[in-house]
C-alpha positions as CSV (number, residue, x, y, z in Angstrom):
1,X,123.5,88.0,95.5
2,X,120.5,85.6,96.0
3,X,121.4,82.0,96.6
4,X,121.1,79.8,93.5
5,X,118.2,77.3,93.8
6,X,119.5,73.8,94.5
7,X,119.0,71.0,92.0
8,X,116.1,68.7,92.8
9,X,115.1,65.2,91.6
10,X,113.6,65.1,88.1
11,X,110.1,64.0,88.4
12,X,109.4,62.1,85.2
13,X,106.0,60.5,85.2
14,X,106.1,56.8,84.2
15,X,105.4,56.2,80.6
16,X,103.7,52.9,79.6
17,X,105.3,51.1,76.7
18,X,102.0,51.0,74.8
19,X,101.1,54.5,73.8
20,X,98.5,55.7,71.3
21,X,100.1,57.3,68.3
22,X,98.9,61.0,67.7
23,X,96.4,60.9,64.8
24,X,96.8,64.4,63.4
25,X,99.6,63.4,61.0
26,X,100.1,60.8,58.4
27,X,103.0,59.1,60.0
28,X,102.8,56.1,57.7
29,X,103.1,58.4,54.6
30,X,106.1,60.3,56.2
31,X,107.9,57.0,56.6
32,X,106.9,55.7,53.2
33,X,104.2,53.2,54.1
34,X,100.5,53.0,53.1
35,X,99.9,51.6,56.6
36,X,102.3,51.8,59.5
37,X,103.5,48.4,60.7
38,X,102.3,47.9,64.3
39,X,105.8,47.5,65.8
40,X,106.9,50.9,64.3
41,X,103.6,52.5,65.4
42,X,104.2,51.3,69.0
43,X,107.8,52.4,69.0
44,X,107.0,55.9,67.6
45,X,104.1,56.4,70.0
46,X,106.3,55.5,73.0
47,X,109.1,57.8,71.9
48,X,106.7,60.7,71.4
49,X,105.2,60.2,74.9
50,X,108.7,60.1,76.4
51,X,109.7,63.3,74.6
52,X,106.6,65.0,76.0
53,X,107.3,64.3,79.6
54,X,111.0,65.0,79.3
55,X,110.5,68.6,78.1
56,X,108.6,69.6,81.2
57,X,110.8,67.5,83.6
58,X,114.0,69.4,82.6
59,X,112.6,72.9,83.0
60,X,115.0,75.0,85.1
61,X,118.0,72.5,85.0
62,X,120.5,75.1,84.0
63,X,124.3,74.8,84.0
64,X,124.5,77.6,86.5
65,X,122.4,75.6,89.0
66,X,124.5,72.5,88.4
67,X,127.7,74.4,89.0
68,X,126.3,75.8,92.3
69,X,125.2,72.4,93.4
70,X,128.6,70.8,92.7
71,X,130.2,73.6,94.7
72,X,127.9,72.9,97.7
73,X,128.6,69.2,97.4
74,X,132.4,69.8,97.4
75,X,132.0,71.9,100.5
76,X,130.2,69.1,102.3
77,X,132.7,66.5,101.2
78,X,135.5,68.5,102.8
79,X,133.7,68.1,106.1
80,X,133.5,64.3,105.9
81,X,135.1,62.5,108.8
82,X,137.4,59.5,108.3
83,X,135.3,56.4,108.4
84,X,132.0,58.4,108.4
85,X,131.1,59.1,104.8
86,X,128.1,61.3,104.1
87,X,126.0,58.6,102.3
88,X,123.1,61.0,101.6
89,X,125.4,63.2,99.7
90,X,127.1,60.3,97.9
91,X,123.7,58.9,96.8
92,X,122.8,62.3,95.4
93,X,126.0,62.4,93.4
94,X,125.3,59.0,92.0
95,X,121.6,59.6,91.2
96,X,120.9,60.0,87.4
97,X,117.5,61.6,88.2
98,X,119.0,64.4,90.2
99,X,119.4,66.8,87.2
100,X,123.1,66.2,86.6
101,X,124.5,66.4,83.0
102,X,125.3,63.0,81.5
103,X,129.1,63.7,81.7
104,X,128.8,64.6,85.3
105,X,126.9,61.5,86.4
106,X,129.1,59.2,84.3
107,X,132.1,60.5,86.2
108,X,130.7,60.7,89.7
109,X,128.4,57.6,90.0
110,X,131.2,55.1,89.9
111,X,132.9,56.9,92.8
112,X,130.0,56.8,95.2
113,X,132.0,54.6,97.6
114,X,135.4,56.0,96.8
115,X,137.7,57.6,99.4
116,X,136.7,61.2,100.1
117,X,139.8,62.7,98.5
118,X,139.1,60.9,95.2
119,X,135.5,61.8,95.1
120,X,136.2,65.4,96.1
121,X,138.8,65.7,93.3
122,X,136.2,64.5,90.8
123,X,133.5,66.8,92.0
124,X,135.8,69.8,91.9
125,X,136.9,68.8,88.3
126,X,133.2,68.6,87.2
127,X,132.5,71.9,88.8
128,X,135.4,73.6,86.9
129,X,134.1,72.0,83.6
130,X,130.5,73.1,84.1
131,X,131.5,76.6,85.0
132,X,133.3,76.9,81.7
133,X,130.4,75.7,79.6
134,X,128.2,78.3,77.9
135,X,124.7,78.7,79.3
136,X,122.0,76.6,77.7
137,X,118.3,76.4,77.7
138,X,117.5,72.9,79.0
139,X,114.3,72.7,77.1
140,X,116.2,73.5,73.9
141,X,118.5,70.6,74.7
142,X,115.5,68.4,75.2
143,X,114.2,69.5,71.8
144,X,117.6,68.6,70.3
145,X,117.5,65.2,72.0
146,X,114.0,64.6,70.7
147,X,115.0,65.6,67.2
148,X,117.9,63.2,67.4
149,X,115.5,60.4,68.4
150,X,113.2,61.3,65.5
151,X,116.1,61.3,63.0
152,X,117.3,57.9,64.3
153,X,113.8,56.5,63.9
154,X,113.5,57.8,60.4
155,X,116.9,56.5,59.3
156,X,116.2,53.0,60.8
157,X,112.4,52.6,60.1
158,X,111.6,54.5,56.9
159,X,111.0,52.7,53.7
160,X,114.0,52.6,51.4
161,X,112.5,54.8,48.7
162,X,111.6,57.5,51.2
163,X,114.8,57.4,53.2
164,X,116.9,59.0,50.4
165,X,114.2,61.5,49.3
166,X,115.4,65.1,49.7
167,X,113.8,66.8,52.7
168,X,111.9,63.7,53.8
169,X,113.8,63.2,57.0
170,X,113.3,66.8,58.0
171,X,109.6,66.7,57.4
172,X,109.4,63.6,59.7
173,X,111.6,65.3,62.4
174,X,109.3,68.4,62.4
175,X,106.2,66.3,62.7
176,X,107.7,64.3,65.6
177,X,108.6,67.6,67.4
178,X,105.1,68.9,66.8
179,X,103.5,65.8,68.2
180,X,105.9,65.9,71.2
181,X,104.6,69.5,72.0
182,X,107.9,71.3,71.3
183,X,107.8,74.8,69.8
184,X,108.6,74.5,66.1
185,X,107.3,77.8,64.7
186,X,110.8,79.3,64.3
187,X,112.1,76.1,62.7
188,X,109.4,76.6,60.0
189,X,109.7,80.4,59.7
190,X,113.4,80.9,60.0
191,X,115.4,78.2,58.2
192,X,118.6,80.0,59.0
193,X,118.0,79.2,62.7
194,X,118.2,75.5,61.9
195,X,122.0,75.4,61.5
196,X,122.9,74.7,65.1
197,X,120.0,72.3,65.4
198,X,121.0,70.4,62.3
199,X,124.7,70.4,63.4
200,X,123.7,68.8,66.7
201,X,121.6,66.1,64.9
202,X,124.6,65.3,62.7
203,X,126.9,65.1,65.7
204,X,124.7,62.7,67.8
205,X,123.1,60.6,65.1
206,X,124.6,60.8,61.6
207,X,128.3,60.6,62.5
208,X,128.0,57.7,64.9
209,X,125.9,55.8,62.4
210,X,128.5,56.5,59.7
211,X,131.3,55.4,62.0
212,X,129.5,52.2,62.8
213,X,128.9,51.5,59.0
214,X,132.6,52.0,58.4
215,X,133.5,49.6,61.2
216,X,131.0,47.1,59.8
217,X,132.7,47.3,56.4
218,X,136.1,46.8,57.9
219,X,134.9,43.7,59.8
220,X,133.3,42.4,56.6
221,X,136.7,42.7,54.9
C-alpha cells in the first residue's frame, strides 16, 4: 500500500483588509439597501476574498491524511528521550496552519510543552477520533464554512424588512458562494441536495445565535 502523503503547511496568501466588492451582483439589493453602506461593503468584500483563497488552500486536506500524520507523530513521540523533547515535532502539533482540524489543534496546541506521556496520550486520542470520522471533501467543508459566514453576514447586516423575507437569506448565500468561486450549480439545480448544507448552516450559525438571544433575554430578566 502506498504511503499516505504527509500533511503540509497551508499556504494561505495574505488578504488585505480593503478588498473591492465583486460588481456582477446587486449586493445592496440582496441586503435590502438602495446603496450598500461602505462599512458593510468593505466587510463583505473582505469575507469573499478570504473565502476564495481558503477553497484552494485546503485542497487535499483529508481526514485520512490527518490520521496518518497523527500516527507518524505518535511514533516519533515514543522515541523522545527524557529531557530532550523533539521541538520541531511539537511546533508542528501546535501549528494551526499545518492542516489539522480545529478540534485537533485545540486539544494539542496547549500541550506543546507538556510531558511526553501527556502529549502522546492526546495525540493517540486524536488519532482514534479522526480514524472514526467519515471521509469528507475539504473543499465541501470550505464551502459550508463560507456559507455559514454569508448567513451570519445576512442575519447581522441585512435591513429589517429583507431579513424576514422568505428565501432572501438563501439568495444572498448563493450569491456570496458564486462570488467566492465555489461550485453552486448543483445547489441551484437539485434543491434536495441542500438538506445537509442547510443543516450545517443551522448548526454553526442559527442555533448559536438563538442560544445567545435566549441568554440575553435571561440576563435582561
